[in-house]
N, C-alpha and C positions, 0 to 999 in steps of 0.2 A: 807299458811303460807305468801306470800306477801297482802294476799285481805284484814288479818286481821291488816297486817301493816297499809296498807293506811287507815284503818278504825277507826285505834287510830291516825294516823296523823289526821284526819280529827278534831277526837273528840279534839286533844290537838292544833288542829290551835284557835280554838275556842276562847281559853283561852288567854284572851287580855295579859296578863301578859307572855304566854309565847313565847322564839324565838325557832321555832323547825328546826332543820336540821336533814337532810338523805344524809348518804354516798354510794353509792352507789359503789361496789366494786368486782364483780362478773364477769364472764365471759364477758356475753353481755351485764350487767347493763340496761337491758329493762326494762321502766316503765311502766308494763299493766295494771295497775288499775290507775284508775287518784289520784291523789295526789292534794293537796288542793296549793294553788299560795303563800299564805304565807311562804310554806314550801321554807328553802334553800338548791337547792341540790347540791351535790358535788360529783364529780367522776373524776378517773385520766385523765388525759391528754393523754396518752399512751394507745393502744389496746391490750386488751391479746392476747401473744401468744402462742398456746398451742404447737408449738412445740417447743418451752423452756419455757417449765411449771415452773419449776425449778425458771428459772432467774426471769422471769415474777410473780410468786407467792411473790418470795422476794420482789421486786418492790411493789407489790400490800402492803404487808404489811409493809413496809415505807411509804408507800402513807397514808394506813390507821392510821399508828402514827403520823405522821405528821398534816393530817387533824383532829383527835382530839385533840391536841396540840393547834391547831390555832381556835379552837370553846371553846376550855376549859369548856368544859358542866357543869352545874349540875349535869345528870346523862345521861347514856347510854343504852338504850335497845337493844339486839340481840336477833336475832331471829335464831333456824335452828341447831342440830344435829351436824352438821358439821361444820358448819360458826363459831358457838358460842366460839370453841378454835381458832379459827384462829383469832378472836379480843380477845379473853385472850391473845394469844401469842404477837400481836401488842401492846398492851398496858402495859404487861410488868410492873410494877413498877410506874407507872401512879396511882394516887392518884383520879381519879375518879371513882365514883361509876358506878359499872358495873352491868346490870340485867339481865341476859339469859332466855332463854326458848326453850326446846326443842319442835319438834312439831307433833315428831314422835309417833308411838307406843313404850312404855313405856321402854318396854323387850326388845327389839328388840336389834339383836345383829350387831353392826357394824362395825367389824373386830377389829383384836387385835390393830392396830394402832390408829384407832377415839376411842376404849375402853380405851384405857392406858392413850390417852390424856385428856381424860374425868378425871380421875379419880386423874389425878394431875393438872388439870388445873379449872373444877369446883368449889371444895371449895376455891378458889380465889375470886369467885364473890361475889358480895355483897348480892345478891339475887338469887334464882330462883323460876320463876312458872310455876306452872306445870299445864297443862290443865282441867286434871279430880283428886278426891278424890285416886283414883288406883296406877295413875301415883306419887303421891306424896309419897304415903307410900313405889315404889319400887325405886322410886330414894333417899326417905331417909333411907332406908335399905340397898343401896348402898353406902351409904356416901360422895354421891356426893357436897351435900349442904346441912348446919344447917338450913338456913335461907330460910325455901320453903313457898308461900303461889299458892293455887288452885284458878286460876281463867280463868272461861271457855274463849270460842271464844264470841265477838261480832256477834251476829245475828242480820242484818236487818229485818226489819219490812216490811215484803210484804201484802199489801192492798188487797184486794180483788175485780173484775174490774164488773161493773154488764155487761159491753157488752161481757166480754169473757167467751163464753159457754162452761159450763164442758163438756168433751167429757169421755167417758171407756178405760179412758189411765191407762195402770201403769205405772211410770213415775220412770227412776233409772238415775242419772248423779255423772261422776264420769272419769277420765283417762281411758281409755283403757292399763292397764296392769292387771298381770295375779293374784294381789292380789284383785281385784277388784271381780272377777269369774263372767263378764259377761259372762261367756260360762255355768254356771250351772246355771245361772239365766232364759237364754232364756230356757233350757230343762226345769226346773222347769215349768215354764210359757208355753211351748207348749206338757207338759203333762195332762193340765188343758183342761175339752172339751168346755170349752165355747169359741164359735170363734166371742163372740162381743164386744172383749175385744183387746186392739192392747200395745203391750211392746215397751216403746222408750226409746231408751239408747241414753241419750248427753255425748260425752265426743270422744275423740283422742288419737291416739296412742302418746304412750309416751315410753320412757326411750330402744328405738331401740327394741319394742317386736312386733310392727307390725299385733298387735291383733285382727285390723280390719281386714284380711284376713283372719284369722280362724273364726270370728263371721260369717262372708257371707260364710261362707263354709257354718256351721253348719242350718245356716239361709236355706239356696239352698239344703241342703241334705233334710231340712224337709217343702222345697215347701212354706216357710213361708212368702216368699219375703210382703206378705201385713198384715200381723199377728205383724211382728217385724221391726222394723223401727229404722234402725245407723243414726242421726242426725248430726253426728261428732261434732266440735268445734262449740257453738254459744255464741253470746256475750249474747244476750238478753233471757237469760235462765231463769229469773220470768215468759216470756208467757207460756212457760211448765209448769212450777209450776200450773197455774192457771189455764190451762182445762184441769188437769190431776185429776183423783179423787184417787189414792192409788200414795204413794212412796215405794221403795221397794228397801233392799240397802244389799247385800252380800262382804262386804266387808268384809275379815279376819286381817286386820289391818289398825290401825288407830290408831291416836292421840286426835282429834277433831274432826269427820267429820260434817264441815260448811255445805253440803246439807241436813244434818239430820236435823239441826233447821231450813234453810230457807222451806224445804220441810213441815214444822209446825209450819212454819210461814205464810206461803198459806195457813194452813186448811189443812194438807190432812195427813187422817194417817200412818203411818209407818210398815213396816214390813223388819225387819234389822237381820243381825247376833248380837248375845250377842258377840263381838271381846273383846280383852284383856282391850281396855281401850276406851272412848269417848258415843258409843248408850247409855249405862243405864246410864250417867250422865243427858242424856235428856229424855229418852223414859219411862216409868212407865210402863208393862206392864199390857196390859188388857187394862189401865186408857185412855193414850194416842195413843196407839199404840203397839207392839207384836214384844219382844224380841225372837229370835230364837236361840238354842244352834247352836257354830259352826258346818256347814256341816251337822247339818239333814234340809236334804230338802225336806224329805218326810211332816213336821211340816210346812217347810215354805210354800209349796207348800197348805196346807190343812188352814194356816193362808191368804195367797193370798186369796183362796175359798170363803173362810169365805167373806171378805169384799166385794170381786165380787157382792156375791149373796144377801149382806145385805146393804142396804141402809142407814135405820138408823144406824145401828151397823156405816158405814163408817162417818158418819155424826156427830155422837158423839163423836167419839174418836179425829176427825179431830177439831172439835170445844175447846175440852180438849187440844188437843195440842199447838192451835193455844194462848190457855189463859196461858200454862205451861211453851212456851218457850219466854214468855217476859221476864223472870228471867234476860234471857242474851242479855235484850237489848244495846248498843254501851255507853248510858249514867252510866247506872249499873256498864258495866265492866270498860268503861275506868276510872271512878271514883276509882275502886278498881286500877288498876293500877299505876292511881298518889297517892294515897296514900302510897300505898307500897313502891312506890318507893323517899316518901317522898318529890313528888317538890313540893315547893311553888306556886301557884295561886293567 
């Protein structure tokens, strides 16, 4: 979510007539992804104290409202299924156009309170950006908003570098959370007898789940320390794409998985679970990768093994993947945002 917002910020910053403001109001207010110098950053003067959550939530809400009023923007863009409701409450009855987008699995249950808030607040938004066609249908049927536009995520172009040599690596990238099913992927991989390949997992513990310990235990029990590598959090993920030959993705809950698009941009064939939204927007089964029904690990293994054994198939699918994913370039996606939000440039 943050990466997509930063990509859009860079694209908007190149429009000479636009003045770009970014309002930070979260608990940590960390800027992890680089944003353009042209962007004017706003953040509260106070630290958020979780021990006084209600009081500081109200302070943050008032800060957000006053900041937007001082900026007087032509349009507002908000991301996040929890944050959007906060923004809509903060800006209630102000006349600025507000465009919102959930970035999670579209049929995800957010709990009674957040589902209620979305139901009463989302119709007030000027427009809603869905990441996939399936998401649009779900949100439209829930009557969350009538002005819905499907705009996928911008996928950065990854240029092949001749000095980086390919290795027999199956790569997966993603936070070490239960819905990514890294444990299942390890077990599938270790059931393939070909020992000339490695499974490399790039990602870090999140949501206090401490899954890295679970994965290390599976690896140790199978004496697979040389075959399965946990790389942790990496700033330079691009080099991993470039030295790998296959990308595997077993996530069961997605909005629009950027890592699939990045792997395709790097010319990798992808094997992925066909979860409710996301992978099928990018992968065309047997054309540029393989879509596998959720939890059909036997078929997932077959597709992985097929790619491991067939270099020509890997190359053909990977080459097609790189061509197909170009429709999600930042230029194309950025212009779709500008047109939908009716921003004059």
